[in-house]
C-alpha positions in Angstrom: 0.0 0.0 0.0 2.8 2.4 0.9 4.6 1.7 -2.4 1.5 2.3 -4.4 0.9 5.6 -2.6 4.4 6.7 -3.6 3.4 6.0 -7.2 0.3 8.1 -6.7 2.4 11.0 -5.3 4.7 10.9 -8.4 1.7 11.0 -10.7 0.1 13.8 -8.7 3.2 15.9 -9.3 2.2 16.1 -12.9 -0.9 18.1 -12.1 1.2 21.2 -11.5 4.2 21.0 -13.7 3.9 18.2 -16.3 2.6 17.4 -19.7 1.0 14.4 -21.2 4.3 13.4 -22.8 5.9 13.3 -19.4 3.5 10.6 -18.3 5.5 7.6 -19.8 8.6 8.7 -18.0 6.8 8.9 -14.6 5.1 5.6 -15.1 8.4 3.9 -16.0 9.8 5.1 -12.6 6.6 4.2 -10.8 6.3 0.7 -12.3 8.5 -1.1 -9.7 6.4 0.5 -6.9 3.4 -1.4 -8.4 5.3 -4.7 -8.7 5.2 -4.2 -12.4 8.0 -4.6 -15.0 6.4 -1.9 -17.2 3.4 0.4 -17.1 2.1 1.7 -20.4 -0.7 4.0 -21.5 -2.4 2.8 -24.7 -4.7 5.4 -26.3 -7.4 4.7 -28.8 -7.1 6.3 -32.3 -9.7 8.5 -33.7 -11.2 5.7 -35.7 -11.4 3.5 -32.6 -9.6 0.8 -34.5 -6.4 0.3 -32.5 -4.7 1.2 -29.2 -1.4 3.1 -29.5 1.2 3.6 -26.8 1.6 7.2 -25.5 5.2 8.0 -26.2 7.6 10.5 -24.7 9.1 12.9 -27.1 11.7 11.2 -29.3 10.9 7.7 -28.0 10.8 4.7 -30.4 7.5 3.4 -31.6 6.0 0.6 -29.5 3.6 -2.2 -30.3 0.1 -1.4 -31.3 -2.9 -3.5 -30.1 -6.0 -3.9 -32.2 -9.3 -3.1 -30.5 -11.0 -6.1 -32.0 -9.7 -9.5 -31.0 -7.1 -8.7 -28.4 -7.2 -8.7 -24.5 -6.3 -5.0 -24.5 -9.1 -4.3 -26.9 -11.6 -6.2 -24.7 -10.6 -4.0 -21.8 -11.4 -1.0 -24.0 -14.7 -2.3 -25.4 -16.1 -3.8 -22.2 -14.5 -1.2 -19.8 -13.6 -4.2 -17.6 -10.1 -5.4 -16.6 -8.5 -8.2 -18.6 -5.7 -10.6 -17.6 -3.3 -12.7 -19.6 -1.1 -15.3 -17.8 2.4 -15.6 -19.2 3.8 -18.2 -16.8 6.5 -16.0 -15.1 3.9 -13.3 -14.6 1.3 -11.8 -16.8 -0.3 -8.7 -18.3 -3.1 -6.7 -16.7 -5.1 -4.3 -18.8 -7.3 -1.7 -17.1 -9.7 0.6 -18.9 -8.8 4.3 -18.9 -12.1 6.1 -18.3 -12.6 9.9 -18.0 -16.2 9.9 -16.7 -17.8 7.5 -19.2 -15.4 8.5 -22.0 -13.2 5.7 -23.1 -9.6 7.0 -23.6 -7.8 3.7 -23.9 -6.3 1.2 -21.5 -3.5 1.0 -18.9 -1.2 -1.9 -19.5 0.8 -3.4 -16.6 3.3 -6.2 -17.1 3.4 -7.7 -13.6 5.4 -10.4 -11.8 2.3 -12.2 -10.5 -1.4 -11.8 -10.8 -2.4 -9.1 -8.3 -4.8 -10.0 -5.5 -8.1 -8.2 -5.4 -7.0 -5.6 -2.9 -3.9 -4.7 -5.0 -6.0 -4.7 -8.2 -8.4 -2.2 -6.6 -5.3 0.1 -5.9 -4.3 -0.3 -9.5 -7.7 0.6 -10.7 -7.5 3.8 -8.7 -4.1 4.6 -10.3 -5.6 3.9 -13.7 -8.4 6.4 -12.9 -5.7 9.0 -11.9 -3.8 8.3 -15.1 -7.0 8.9 -17.1 -7.6 12.2 -15.3 -4.0 13.3 -16.0 -4.4 12.5 -19.7 -7.7 14.5 -19.9 -6.3 17.5 -18.0 -2.8 17.7 -19.4 -3.5 16.9 -23.1 -4.0 20.6 -23.8 -0.5 21.6 -22.8 1.1 19.8 -25.7 0.3 17.6 -28.7 1.5 14.2 -27.5 -2.0 12.9 -27.1 -3.0 14.1 -30.6 0.1 12.7 -32.1 -0.7 9.3 -30.6 -4.4 9.3 -31.6 -3.9 10.4 -35.2 -3.1 7.8 -37.8 -3.5 10.2 -40.7 -2.9 13.9 -41.2 -6.1 15.7 -40.1 -7.6 18.1 -42.6 -8.2 21.7 -41.4 -12.0 21.3 -41.6 -11.9 18.2 -39.3 -9.4 20.0 -36.9 -12.0 22.8 -36.5 -14.9 20.4 -35.8 -13.1 18.0 -33.4 -11.9 20.9 -31.3 -15.5 22.0 -30.7 -17.1 18.6 -29.9 -17.8 17.3 -26.4 -16.5 13.9 -25.3 -18.1 11.0 -27.2 -19.8 9.6 -24.2 -21.7 10.9 -21.2 -23.5 9.0 -18.4 -25.6 10.8 -15.8 -28.4 9.6 -13.5 -28.9 6.4 -15.5 -29.0 8.2 -18.8 -26.3 7.7 -21.5 -25.4 9.6 -24.6 -22.8 8.1 -27.0 -21.8 9.5 -30.3 -19.5 8.8 -33.3 -18.2 10.8 -36.2 -16.6 9.6 -39.4 -14.5 10.1 -41.5 -12.3 11.2 -38.6 -9.7 13.1 -40.5 -11.8 14.8 -43.2 -15.2 15.6 -41.6 -16.6 19.1 -42.1 -20.3 19.1 -42.2 -21.6 17.0 -39.4 -21.5 17.7 -35.6 -23.2 16.8 -32.4 -23.6 18.4 -29.0 -25.1 17.7 -25.6 -25.3 19.1 -22.1 -26.8 17.9 -18.9 -28.2 20.8 -16.9 -30.1 20.0 -13.7 -32.8 17.4 -14.7 -32.6 18.2 -18.4 -30.4 16.5 -21.0 -30.0 18.6 -24.2 -28.9 16.7 -27.3 -28.5 18.0 -30.9 -27.3 16.6 -34.2 -26.4 18.8 -37.2 -25.8 18.0 -40.8 -24.5 21.0 -42.8 -24.8 21.5 -46.5 -21.5 21.2 -48.3 -18.1 19.9 -47.4 -14.6 21.1 -46.4 -13.7 24.3 -44.8 -16.8 26.2 -45.9 -19.0 23.6 -44.3 -16.9 23.6 -41.1 -17.3 27.3 -40.8 -21.1 27.0 -41.1 -21.1 24.1 -38.6 -19.0 26.2 -36.2 -21.6 29.0 -36.3 -24.5 26.5 -35.9 -22.9 24.8 -32.9 -22.0 28.0 -31.1 -25.4 29.6 -31.8 -27.1 26.4 -30.4 -24.9 26.6 -27.2 -25.6 30.3 -26.8 -29.4 29.8 -27.1 -29.2 26.8 -24.7 -27.2 28.7 -22.2 -29.5 31.7 -22.5 -32.4 29.5 -21.5 -34.3 29.6 -24.8 -37.0 27.0 -25.6 -36.5 24.5 -28.4 -38.6 26.6 -30.7 -36.7 29.8 -30.0 -33.4 27.9 -30.2 -34.2 26.8 -33.7 -35.3 30.4 -34.6 -32.1 31.8 -33.3 -29.9 29.4 -35.3 -32.1 29.9 -38.4 -31.7 33.7 -38.1 -27.9 33.6 -37.7 -27.4 31.2 -40.6 -29.6 33.3 -42.9 -27.7 36.5 -41.8 -24.2 35.1 -42.2 -24.6 32.5 -45.0 -27.6 33.4 -47.2 -28.9 30.5 -49.1 -27.1 27.9 -46.9 -28.9 25.5 -44.6 -28.4 22.9 -41.9 -30.6 20.0 -41.1 -30.9 19.4 -37.4 -32.5 17.3 -34.7 -32.6 19.3 -31.5 -34.0 17.6 -28.4 -34.5 17.7 -24.6 -35.0 14.8 -22.2 -36.3 15.3 -18.7 -34.2 12.7 -17.0 -36.3 12.0 -14.0 -39.6 11.4 -15.9 -38.4 10.3 -19.4 -40.3 13.1 -21.2 -38.7 13.6 -24.6 -39.2 16.7 -26.7 -37.7 17.5 -30.0 -37.7 19.4 -33.3 -36.6 17.8 -36.6 -35.5 20.6 -38.9 -35.4 18.8 -42.2 -33.7 15.9 -40.5 -34.4 12.1 -40.6 -36.4 10.8 -37.7 -34.6 9.0 -34.8 -34.7 5.2 -34.6 -36.7 4.3 -31.6 -36.1 1.0 -29.9 -38.1 -0.4 -27.0 -38.2 -3.9 -25.5 -36.0 -5.4 -28.3 -37.9 -4.1 -31.2 -38.0 -1.0 -33.3 -41.1 1.3 -32.9 -42.6 3.5 -35.5 -40.5 6.7 -36.0 -41.6 10.0 -34.6 -42.9 12.5 -37.1 -40.1 14.0 -39.2 -39.3 16.5 -40.4 -41.6 18.9 -38.6 -39.7 22.1 -39.5 -37.7 23.4 -42.5 -33.9 23.1 -42.4 -32.3 25.8 -40.3 -31.5 28.8 -42.5 -34.8 28.3 -44.5 -37.3 28.9 -41.8 -38.3 32.2 -43.1 -40.1 30.5 -46.0 -43.0 29.5 -43.7 -44.9 31.7 -41.3 -45.6 29.1 -38.6 -43.0 28.4 -35.9 -41.2 25.0 -35.6 -43.4 22.4 -33.9 -42.2 20.4 -30.9 -42.9 16.7 -30.9 -43.3 15.0 -27.5 -42.9 11.4 -26.5 -43.0 9.6 -23.2 -40.1 7.2 -22.9 -40.2 4.0 -20.9 -37.2 2.6 -18.9 -34.8 1.0 -21.2 -35.8 2.9 -24.3 -33.1 3.9 -26.8 -33.2 6.6 -29.5 -30.6 6.9 -32.2 -30.1 10.1 -34.0 -28.1 9.9 -37.3 -27.2 11.8 -40.4 -27.9 10.6 -43.9 -24.3 9.6 -44.3 -25.3 6.5 -42.3 -28.3 5.3 -44.2 -27.1 6.5 -47.6 -23.8 4.6 -47.4 -23.5 2.4 -50.5 -21.7 -0.9 -51.2 -19.9 -1.8 -54.4 -23.2 -2.6 -56.1 -24.7 0.8 -55.2 -27.1 -0.6 -52.6 -27.7 1.7 -49.7 -27.2 0.7 -46.1 -30.7 1.9 -45.5 -32.9 2.5 -42.5 -34.0 -1.1 -42.2 -30.4 -2.5 -42.0 -29.6 0.2 -39.5 -32.6 -0.7 -37.4 -31.7 -4.4 -37.5 -28.1 -3.6 -36.5 -29.2 -1.5 -33.5 -31.9 -3.9 -32.3 -29.4 -6.8 -32.4 -26.8 -4.8 -30.4 -29.3 -3.9 -27.8 -30.6 -7.4 -27.4 -27.0 -8.5 -26.8 -26.7 -5.9 -24.1 -23.9 -4.1 -25.9 -23.1 -0.7 -24.1 -24.1 2.4 -26.0 -20.5 3.6 -26.7 -19.5 0.2 -28.1 -22.7 0.0 -30.2 -21.8 3.3 -31.8 -18.2 2.2 -32.4 -19.3 -1.0 -34.1 -21.9 0.8 -36.1 -19.4 3.2 -37.6 -17.0 0.4 -38.3 -19.9 -1.4 -40.1 -20.6 1.6 -42.2 -16.9 2.1 -43.1 -16.7 -1.6 -44.0 -19.9 -1.4 -46.1 -18.4 1.4 -48.2 -15.1 -0.5 -48.4 -13.2 2.1 -46.4 -14.1 5.1 -48.5 -17.1 7.1 -47.2 -18.9 9.3 -49.7 -20.4 11.5 -47.0 -19.9 12.3 -43.3 -21.5 9.7 -41.1 -22.5 10.7 -37.6 -24.8 9.1 -35.0 -25.7 9.5 -31.4 -27.5 7.0 -29.1 -29.6 8.3 -26.2 -30.5 5.5 -23.7 -32.8 6.2 -20.8 -33.0 3.7 -17.9 -35.4 5.6 -15.7 
C-alpha cells in the first residue's frame, strides 16, 4: 500500500508541472512500486480501430494493439479489466475512463497476478492516469500525435476541437456519439449538455463539405450553445440558429435534430428541422418513428410563417433513441445498394438485445458503415445514441 501511494504521489506531481508526454517517464519510474515490469498508456485512435502507446518525445514506436480480437481491446470495449497469464507473470489491462469517455487502456506487465486488494489500488491509479491525460492533453500535442493515424484536414481539426466527449452518463441516462470520417469531416456535428434534470442533445448536418461547411457548422454549434445557455426554448433555439445562418450564410442551410430529455420522468421533446427521424427501440424491437421533419432546415425557416413544432414522446425505462445523419443510411456498397434505415434498425436492435453498451454499439456501427463502403465514405456519417434507464 505504501509503495502504491508513492506511485500516486509521483503521478500527482504532474498536475502542476507536467505534460501528457511526461507521463510515460513517470510511469516507468513508478512501475516497480506497483510490482510491475512496465506500465504503459495505450490510447485509442480517432477511428477507434487500434490502441497506440503514448510515447515520450523522441521515444521509439512501440507495439500497437488492435481493438478487435485482443485482450487490450476487450478491456477497452467492455470497460472491464483483462488478464493474460504468461507463466512468469502476466499482463493486466485496465480501462482508462474519463467519466464515461473511453480513452484507452492502462497496460501493466506484472510479476504475478495481483490479488483483489492490489487490483483495486491499480484501478485507482488507472483512474488517476485517465484524469491526468484528460487535463494535461491541452499543454502539448502528444495525445493528438498518438491518436492520429493520418494527417487531419483543417475542416476536421476545427470540428473536433469543438465537440464534447463522445460519451456521457448521468443519472442512469447515457449519450454516446460517433463521427466519421475522422480526418476529413466538415459538415456533421453533435452536441449535448446535462443541466439539472434536463439533458440537451443535438445533431447537425451542414450542406456542403470542407472548410466552408466547417465554418457554417461552427456558427451552428455555437449559436445552439448560446441559445441553450440563455435558457431559450427548443422553438426559440431553432429560430435563433435559423436567423444567424440566414444572416451570415444566405442560401445555406443545416438539417438538425434538437432535443431535450427530462431525465427523472423520461419526457422527450424535439424538433426535426429537415432531418431524418430518430430510430426508436423499445423492448428489443423498433417502434414507428416520430414525425419528421416537422420544420424546414435551419436557414430556410423564413419560408414559412408558422414556428417550428415540438414533438413530444414519453419514454419507458430501457428505451433507446438513435439520432443519425444521412451519411449512415445512404452509405453504398460496391453494387450501389444503400445501407438503409432497415439495415440500421436491425443492427441496433441486435446490439441492444445482446446488451452491448451504448458507446460500443456506436463504435461498431461506424466500423460497419466504413466496411460497407469498403473504407471510402462518400459523406460524413454521424450518429448519437440516447439511452434512458429511468
